[in-house]
Structures are given as structure tokens and as C-alpha cells.
N, C-alpha and C positions, 0 to 999 in steps of 0.2 A: 534440595533446588531439582527441578526437574531438569533431566537429561536424554536425550533422545541417543547420544552417542552415534556422531553420524561416523557411522563406518558400517562399510559392505567388502568382504573380501573383494566379488569380483560385483559391481554394478551396473546394469543394465535399466537405462534410462528412455523409456518408451512416452514422449511426452506427447501430451495435444496442444502445439505451437499457437492454441486460443486463433484456429483459420476463421471460425467463426466468432470469435471473440471481440476483434476489431470493428467495434459497431459505429456510425455516425451518429444515431441519437439515444441507443441503449451501450450501458456496459456491460461487459460480460463478467459479473458477478451472479453468482447464482442467482436464480427465481424459486420460487416457493415449488415446495415437494407436490406431487402431485394428489395427496390427501388434504394439502392448505386451503381454505374459505379466500380464495382470488375475489371473490365477486363484489367485497364489501371493501370500497377503496381507503385506505389511509390516510386521515387529513393532516396536514403538517401543523406541529408544536401554533400554538395560538401567537407566541412571540414571533416570530418567526413573519410573523403578518402585522405586528405590530406599527405603528407609520414611522417612527424613528428608525427600524429597524430594516423594511422592506427593502427586499432589493428585485427592481422590475425586472424585464426582458428587456427594457428600452438601456437601462443602467450598465447591463450584460453586451450591449452591446458595441457601450461607447469604453466597455474597457479593456474589450478583444483589442481595438483599437488603440489602447493610448497604453496599455501594458506590453506590449511586444515586445519580445528578447530578441527578436528576428534580426541575425545580422551582424549579432552585437559581438558573437568569436566569429564572424564572417558568414559568407553566405551556405559554405558548405559544411558548417561545425553540424555533426551527431549526437554531441553529450550535451547541448545546454548548460542547464545550472550547472551540473557537475565539472565544469571549467572552475567554478568556483572553487574547489579542494584543489589548493594549487600545494606548491611543496612546503610555501610555508608555514600552511594553512595544516598540512600534517604532523611538519613536525613541534607545532604547538600542541596539537591533538596528544603527540606522544608524552609528552610534559605533564599530561593530567592524570598519568598511571602513576599512583601512589601506593594502593593496597596488595596490584598486583591480579586481581579480584577479576575475573571476567562469567559474564551470563550472558546464555543464547538469547535473540531475541526470536526463533526461527519456530513458526508452527507449522506442522506437519497434516496433514489431513487424514482426518480419522483412527490417531493412533492408537486406538483399541482393537479397531476393526475396520483394513483398509476398504472391505468391499460393502460396508453399511452404507445403507445412503442416507440423508438427513435434510432437513429443511434449509440449513445455512449450507449444503453442500452444494455440488455443481452437478449441473444435471446439462454437462457438456458430450454426454454419451460418451463418458471415459471412463473407464471400470477401475476403480482404484486397487489395487492388486499389488500381493507382492509373494512369489513362487519362488521354486526353486527348479532352475532348468534342467538341471545336468541330470536326469533319473537316465535308470538304465533302462532300455526299453522292453526289457523283456519279465524283469522283477518289480519294475516303478519304485526299485528303491535309492536313496540320494546316492551317485555318486563324487561329489565332492562338493567343497565347502562357494557353492558358487547362488549367488543373488540375482533375482531380477525381480524390477517395480514398475510400472505404470503407474501416472497419477496426472490429471490435468495442473498444470500449474496455476492456473485462474481458477482453481478448485477456491470455494468458498473457506476450506479449512487450512490451505495450505500459504504463508506468507509468502509471499511473493514482491518483486519489482515490477511496476508498470513500464515497459519503453515506453520513449516519448512518442513513438508511432501507434501508439494504443488509440490512441484518441485523435480525434480530427476538431476541426475547428466548426462552430455549431452554425456559425452565420451563413456559411457556404455549403450548406447537408449536400447538396447536388451535385457538388464537386468535391470528392474528399481530400480535403488539405491537412497537411499534417506541419509541425514545427516549420522553420524557414522557407515555409510558403510553396514545399515539396507536393507533390499530389502522396497520393498515400499508394498507390499500389499494391493494395489488397489479392493474393491469390493463394493459392491450396498450398503455396509453400513459404507463407507470411508473409512479413512485412517487406516486399520488393523495393519501396520506395525511399530508404535509407531510415536511419535512427533507430532499428531497430537492436535488439537488446548486444547482438555479437558488435556492434558498430559505437556502444558507448563506453568502454574502457573495462578490463578485466576485473578492477578491483580498488575500494578505495582505503584510504582512514584517514578520518576527521571528526571535527569534534562535534559529540553527540548532545542532546539538550532532550531531558524526558518533562513534559509537561503532562503532571498527575492531575489531572483536575476533581477525579474523585476523593484523592486524597482534599485535593484544596476546600472541596466541600463537606471532607468530616464520614461521608457515607462509601459504600464498599464497589458501589458502581454508579453511573447516572441512569436515571430515568430512558426508557425508550422515547424517540423522536426528541429529548431535551438538545437545542442549541447552544452554541456555545461561541463567545462573539469577543471584540476585543478588550472592552474591559477584565473579560473571566483569564485573559491571555495576559493582559499586564498585569493583575491578581496575582497570577504564577509568579511570573519574573521577581514582583517583589516580594513573595516567601517563596521563593527558591534564592533570591539576592543575584541572581543574575542576567543579563539581556541576548536572549538571542538575537543571531549574527550573520553576517558574509559567510559564507559557504557551510553553515551549520549542518548538519543532519537530526529531524527536529521529528520525537516521536510522541505521537498523543495518545494518551491513555486513558479510554472512557470505561475501563473496565468488563468489556464483552466478556473477557473467557471468566472472569470474576461470575458474572451473568450468569452464563452458561450452565458452569460445574453448580448455582445454587439451583437454577430454574428450570435448565434442560436448553438446549438447542430450541432457535427461532428464527424467521424471516427477516434478519437484520441488514440483509440488503435492501430493505423495503421499508424498516421501522429501527433504527439508530439512531443512538446520541452523535453529536461531529462538530466541523465546523460551521457556522453560516455564514453564507455567501457574503456580509460586510466586511471581515474579515481580511477581505483580499487586497486591498489596499496597503492595509497593513502590513500583511505579509508580504507584497511585495518590495516594500521600505527593509524589510530585513534582510530581503536578498539571499536567501536560505536556497541550499542545493537539492535535498532531500526533505519529502515532508512523508513521514507513515505514521499505522493507527493500527491499533489493533480490530480496527472493523473498517470501514472505509472513511476517507476524512469527513467528508462532506456529514451534514444532517441528513437523516431522512426521514421523511420526505424533504427535501431542500426548504420547501416555501416558495421557489420562485416559479413564474410562472411559465406558458409556455415547454418548451424542449428543454430545460434546463435542470435534467434531474440529479445532475452531479455537477453545481460549478466550483468546486475546486478542483475536482478532476479536469473539467471543461478549460478552465484557464490554465493552472499550473502546468500540464502535459503540453498541449498547442502551440497556445500562446506564448507563455513564458519557455518552456523545454527543461521543466521540472519533474524528473520522475517524481513515483506516488507507490509508496510500500502498505499494500492491504494484508489485514490478517496478521500483522507481526502479533507476536508473545509478547508484551512488557510487563507481565505477574513477576517475576524473579527479581526483573530489573528494577520497577516498584518498589518492593520488600528492601532489596539492599541500600537503592539510593536512600529511603527513609532511615533506613539504620545509619548508614555512613552520614545522613543529613547535606547529600550533595546530590545534586540532579546535573551535573553534566561530565561527561566521562568522553575515552577515547571510543572510539567504533568501528569497526573494519567490516567488510565484508566483500567479498570475492563473486561479482558472476558467473553464470553457467554460460559461456558464448553460443548460445542457440541458432543457428545459421537464421536468420529475416526473422528473429523470435522476438513475439512482444511482451517478453516477460523474462524472469530467471529467477527462480526460488530466493528468498531472503535470510540466507544462513548468513546472519550478522552475528557480532561478538561485541555487547559492553564490556569495555578493562578499567577499571575503579585504582 
């Protein structure tokens, strides 16, 4: 199994805390590289437009109002649905550990060559770089085992947790408002209006659930643009013999990294399998704590009109206060779960408390 070995003797992290990444109508995920053809629009999957599945602009506006968690944990709450990870929930998660085997859920940007640009990595003008800063000024020789590293948290190859301040309410785009009705107040210092990653808790342990749709469908990875519907989620629950519930950390595998290994990088931010907007009421009933994907949770293109490019993100983050995890690495998790025939486990992570940060690297561990 892959192991990046999270060790540096001295680690200097020069993060781009997505000052340009908290956008009103667009996501901070990477745009196509300069060499890609952006002139041809990507059409949504036809299934997103079928009458029985179609989600309209008007429906999204209704869900914005009907599904709010604002005030649920008080008017000044900055943790959102992470509040559902209670002491009791953590104690129950620990009891899921039987074998004592852990796998990493983290993906680091461009692990082979940090400085190599790609169509599925960030174009936020942040150089992915690893260097040894302790050089002798005269000889240039390394004087000590000291590392430095820089990368963008929202890089398309970096597994990260979006802070609750990362997305704003879409229906009020002229007055950027985040979870609990607070102004976003985005400055060069980050999210100064609250609900930034350093306000959301240093770490959590809860029950993790893997939704492995490629395994369910008997394929190594899903087709690009393929929408995932409620019936797919319920079929998975039946297959896995579990029910997703309150306070769970849910991880959706589409097979992004398996496809990348076979076919190379592509503009996954504009064309990838994921959840269709019609699953939102179902997810709300399950009352999950956090949602992760190996790409982005939303099917791309979303198939929803107007400015709802990522309706799952647009509702979960500012309306529910539910953080999302992008670019997670679930290949090892998929293999181990299939071998053990168990798709629930203890998941743990620690957040890097970036001041006013819009995200943190997601160095999660799944333990069975």
C-alpha cells in the first residue's frame, strides 16, 4: 500500500490559503491548463436532464431556505455539522477497530515531481516545491537535514478539507454570506468573517463510511460526468450492509485516481463523476458530519442551470455548515474494505489551524 510517510525533520509550510479561492460563483478547484481546449463546452450527462431527476434553479433556491442549519448550534457556531461528532460518537467509532490496520486517505500534490504542472492541478500561481534551505552560502552544500515545502492547500492534487467559510450563499451573491448568516469578509489574510479552518476544531474521530460506486457497478472507475443518484446510494447501503447516519464521515469513491493511473490526468474539475443535486434531501436526512470525495463530491457538469456549478458544495458548506473533502485518496481504503468485506471504520484526522484559513490538508487515517 502506498505510504508517503508524513515525516520531515523540519517542515516549513508556505501555504496559499486560497485568498483567491473563496469565490462567490466559482470554486477554487483548478481550471484547465493553458494547453487544454477550453473553447468546447462540456455538456452535462443526459441523465441529469431527465424529467424525474432534473433539479431546477427554483428548486435550489427553495432548498437553500428549507435546509438551513443556521442557529442549530447557536448563532455564533463555527463548526457546523462537526458538532455531530460527539463524545459518544467517538467512543462508538473506536469500537469499530478490530484488526488494528490503518490506511491513509491523503493525497499529496504531484508526488513524483512537485513542480510539474498538470491539467488537474492548481493554477493559483503557487509553485509546488520541496527544497533544502540550510545550504552553505559559499559551497552550496547541504548543512543539515532541514526541509522546506510550499504548495497550495486547494491544489487539485492535494486532499483537503474545505472550511465552512469557503463557499457563500449563492442566492445572495452580491452580499457574500457564509454559514449562520455571517458576512464572509474575505481579505488578503483569509476568511476574517469566521468559520475558518482554525475555528472548526483541531481534530476528530468518528465513524467513517466508504461508498464505493465502482465496486458496486463492477468497474475500476466511473465514466466521466456520470451522476450518482439516491438509488445508487441506497443500493450501496444494501450491498455493504450498513446505514449512513448522524455524525458519520462519508467518503465517496468514483475511481478518479485509478482512472488517472490508466489514462493520465484530465480536467476532473470540469468533467467527473459525482453526486447529483437530487441527493441533497436524502443527505440532509442522514445528518452526516462531513463529506469527502476522491475528486469533488458534485458530478461535473452538475446539470443544474444558472450559477449552480457545484450544488452539493453550495448547499453543504454555507447552508448546512458541512465541510467537504476534495481529492481524497481512497484506493487503499477500497482494497482493504473489499478484502475485509467491511465498509465502516474508525476515521481520524487532525486539522492544521491555518489562521483564517479556507482549508487544511486532509491527512486522514481509516483504521479497521
